[in-house]
PAZAVO-524531 format. One record per atom (N, C-alpha, C): residue in one letter; atom name; x, y, z. Coordinates in steps of 0.1 Angstrom, whole numbers, padded with zeros to 4 digits. Layout:
timar; nuro; u; v; w
A; CA; X; Y; Z
...
***
This chain:
timar; nuro; u; v; w
M; N; 1500; 2690; -0452
M; CA; 1509; 2689; -0464
M; C; 1524; 2686; -0460
Q; N; 1527; 2691; -0448
Q; CA; 1541; 2689; -0443
Q; C; 1545; 2674; -0442
R; N; 1535; 2666; -0438
R; CA; 1537; 2651; -0437
R; C; 1537; 2645; -0451
T; N; 1530; 2651; -0460
T; CA; 1529; 2645; -0473
T; C; 1541; 2647; -0482
L; N; 1547; 2658; -0481
L; CA; 1559; 2661; -0490
L; C; 1570; 2651; -0489
P; N; 1575; 2647; -0477
P; CA; 1585; 2637; -0477
P; C; 1581; 2624; -0484
G; N; 1568; 2620; -0482
G; CA; 1563; 2608; -0489
G; C; 1563; 2610; -0504
L; N; 1560; 2622; -0509
L; CA; 1561; 2624; -0523
L; C; 1575; 2622; -0529
R; N; 1585; 2627; -0521
R; CA; 1599; 2626; -0526
R; C; 1603; 2611; -0526
I; N; 1600; 2604; -0515
I; CA; 1604; 2590; -0514
I; C; 1596; 2582; -0524
G; N; 1583; 2584; -0525
G; CA; 1575; 2577; -0535
G; C; 1580; 2579; -0549
G; N; 1583; 2591; -0553
G; CA; 1588; 2594; -0566
G; C; 1601; 2586; -0569
E; N; 1610; 2585; -0559
E; CA; 1622; 2578; -0561
E; C; 1620; 2563; -0565
H; N; 1609; 2558; -0560
H; CA; 1606; 2543; -0562
H; C; 1594; 2541; -0572
N; N; 1590; 2552; -0579
N; CA; 1579; 2551; -0589
N; C; 1566; 2547; -0582
I; N; 1563; 2553; -0570
I; CA; 1551; 2550; -0563
I; C; 1543; 2563; -0562
R; N; 1531; 2562; -0566
R; CA; 1522; 2574; -0566
R; C; 1517; 2576; -0552
V; N; 1518; 2589; -0547
V; CA; 1513; 2592; -0534
V; C; 1502; 2603; -0536
N; N; 1490; 2600; -0530
N; CA; 1479; 2609; -0530
N; C; 1475; 2613; -0516
A; N; 1470; 2625; -0515
A; CA; 1466; 2630; -0502
A; C; 1453; 2639; -0504
I; N; 1444; 2638; -0495
I; CA; 1432; 2646; -0496
I; C; 1432; 2655; -0483
S; N; 1431; 2668; -0485
S; CA; 1429; 2677; -0474
S; C; 1416; 2684; -0476
A; N; 1406; 2678; -0470
A; CA; 1392; 2682; -0473
A; C; 1387; 2694; -0465
G; N; 1393; 2697; -0454
G; CA; 1388; 2707; -0445
G; C; 1378; 2701; -0435
P; N; 1370; 2710; -0429
P; CA; 1362; 2705; -0418
P; C; 1349; 2697; -0423
L; N; 1349; 2684; -0422
L; CA; 1338; 2676; -0426
L; C; 1328; 2674; -0414
N; N; 1316; 2675; -0417
N; CA; 1305; 2674; -0407
N; C; 1302; 2660; -0404
T; N; 1310; 2654; -0394
T; CA; 1308; 2640; -0390
T; C; 1304; 2640; -0375
L; N; 1299; 2629; -0370
L; CA; 1295; 2627; -0356
L; C; 1307; 2630; -0347
A; N; 1319; 2625; -0351
A; CA; 1331; 2627; -0343
A; C; 1335; 2641; -0343
A; N; 1334; 2648; -0354
A; CA; 1338; 2662; -0355
A; C; 1329; 2671; -0347
R; N; 1316; 2668; -0346
R; CA; 1307; 2676; -0339
R; C; 1310; 2675; -0324
G; N; 1317; 2665; -0319
G; CA; 1321; 2663; -0305
G; C; 1332; 2672; -0301
V; N; 1339; 2679; -0311
V; CA; 1350; 2688; -0308
V; C; 1344; 2701; -0305
S; N; 1349; 2707; -0294
S; CA; 1344; 2720; -0289
S; C; 1347; 2731; -0300
G; N; 1337; 2738; -0304
G; CA; 1338; 2749; -0313
G; C; 1338; 2745; -0328
F; N; 1336; 2732; -0331
F; CA; 1337; 2727; -0344
F; C; 1326; 2734; -0353
T; N; 1314; 2735; -0348
T; CA; 1303; 2741; -0356
T; C; 1306; 2755; -0361
S; N; 1311; 2763; -0352
S; CA; 1314; 2777; -0356
S; C; 1326; 2778; -0365
F; N; 1336; 2769; -0363
F; CA; 1348; 2768; -0371
F; C; 1343; 2764; -0386
R; N; 1334; 2754; -0387
R; CA; 1330; 2750; -0400
R; C; 1322; 2761; -0407
E; N; 1314; 2768; -0400
E; CA; 1307; 2780; -0406
E; C; 1317; 2790; -0411
Q; N; 1327; 2793; -0403
Q; CA; 1337; 2803; -0407
Q; C; 1344; 2799; -0420
M; N; 1348; 2786; -0420
M; CA; 1355; 2781; -0432
M; C; 1346; 2781; -0444
G; N; 1333; 2779; -0442
G; CA; 1324; 2780; -0454
G; C; 1323; 2794; -0460
H; N; 1324; 2804; -0451
H; CA; 1324; 2818; -0457
H; C; 1338; 2821; -0463
A; N; 1349; 2815; -0458
A; CA; 1362; 2818; -0463
A; C; 1366; 2810; -0476
A; N; 1359; 2799; -0478
A; CA; 1362; 2790; -0489
A; C; 1360; 2797; -0503
P; N; 1367; 2793; -0513
P; CA; 1366; 2800; -0526
P; C; 1352; 2799; -0532
L; N; 1345; 2788; -0529
L; CA; 1331; 2786; -0534
L; C; 1321; 2791; -0524
R; N; 1325; 2796; -0513
R; CA; 1316; 2801; -0502
R; C; 1307; 2791; -0496
R; N; 1312; 2778; -0496
R; CA; 1305; 2767; -0490
R; C; 1314; 2757; -0485
N; N; 1309; 2748; -0476
N; CA; 1317; 2737; -0471
N; C; 1316; 2725; -0480
I; N; 1326; 2717; -0479
I; CA; 1326; 2704; -0487
I; C; 1317; 2694; -0480
E; N; 1312; 2685; -0488
E; CA; 1304; 2674; -0483
E; C; 1311; 2661; -0484
Q; N; 1307; 2651; -0476
Q; CA; 1314; 2638; -0475
Q; C; 1314; 2631; -0489
S; N; 1303; 2633; -0496
S; CA; 1303; 2626; -0510
S; C; 1313; 2632; -0519
E; N; 1316; 2645; -0518
E; CA; 1327; 2651; -0526
E; C; 1340; 2645; -0523
V; N; 1343; 2643; -0510
V; CA; 1356; 2637; -0506
V; C; 1356; 2623; -0511
G; N; 1345; 2615; -0510
G; CA; 1345; 2602; -0515
G; C; 1348; 2601; -0530
D; N; 1342; 2610; -0538
D; CA; 1344; 2611; -0552
D; C; 1359; 2613; -0556
V; N; 1365; 2622; -0548
V; CA; 1379; 2625; -0551
V; C; 1388; 2613; -0547
A; N; 1384; 2606; -0536
A; CA; 1392; 2595; -0532
A; C; 1391; 2584; -0542
L; N; 1379; 2582; -0548
L; CA; 1377; 2572; -0558
L; C; 1385; 2575; -0571
F; N; 1385; 2588; -0575
F; CA; 1392; 2592; -0586
F; C; 1407; 2590; -0584
L; N; 1412; 2594; -0572
L; CA; 1427; 2593; -0569
L; C; 1431; 2578; -0569
S; N; 1422; 2569; -0566
S; CA; 1426; 2555; -0565
S; C; 1424; 2548; -0579
S; N; 1419; 2555; -0588
S; CA; 1416; 2549; -0601
S; C; 1428; 2551; -0611
H; N; 1427; 2544; -0622
H; CA; 1437; 2545; -0632
H; C; 1436; 2558; -0640
Y; N; 1425; 2565; -0639
Y; CA; 1423; 2578; -0645
Y; C; 1433; 2588; -0640
C; N; 1437; 2587; -0627
C; CA; 1445; 2596; -0621
C; C; 1460; 2593; -0623
A; N; 1463; 2582; -0628
A; CA; 1477; 2578; -0629
A; C; 1486; 2587; -0637
S; N; 1480; 2594; -0647
S; CA; 1488; 2604; -0655
S; C; 1488; 2618; -0650
H; N; 1481; 2621; -0639
H; CA; 1480; 2634; -0634
H; C; 1491; 2636; -0624
H; N; 1499; 2647; -0626
H; CA; 1509; 2650; -0616
H; C; 1508; 2665; -0612
R; N; 1497; 2667; -0605
R; CA; 1494; 2681; -0601
R; C; 1484; 2680; -0589
R; N; 1481; 2692; -0584
R; CA; 1471; 2692; -0573
R; C; 1457; 2693; -0580
N; N; 1448; 2686; -0574
N; CA; 1434; 2686; -0579
N; C; 1425; 2693; -0569
H; N; 1419; 2704; -0573
H; CA; 1410; 2711; -0564
H; C; 1396; 2707; -0566
V; N; 1389; 2704; -0554
V; CA; 1375; 2700; -0555
V; C; 1367; 2712; -0557
R; N; 1357; 2711; -0566
R; CA; 1348; 2723; -0569
R; C; 1334; 2719; -0567
***
């Protein structure tokens, strides 16, 4: 989020919408190559509000929504459920 906030300020000055997705640990082939990823992902699943990890399809759905005209009037954080 630290890298996104300056973009939000600059984008707002020029009427540009800035979207960001912070999905958490996604189970990908590249991620599984990171030492300790599996145990980290399990821990995050227990700590998450819904007590589960997010799936790639959910991130894709949010990305599609954020890039659509339906999101143009939303000026808030959207939490994936």
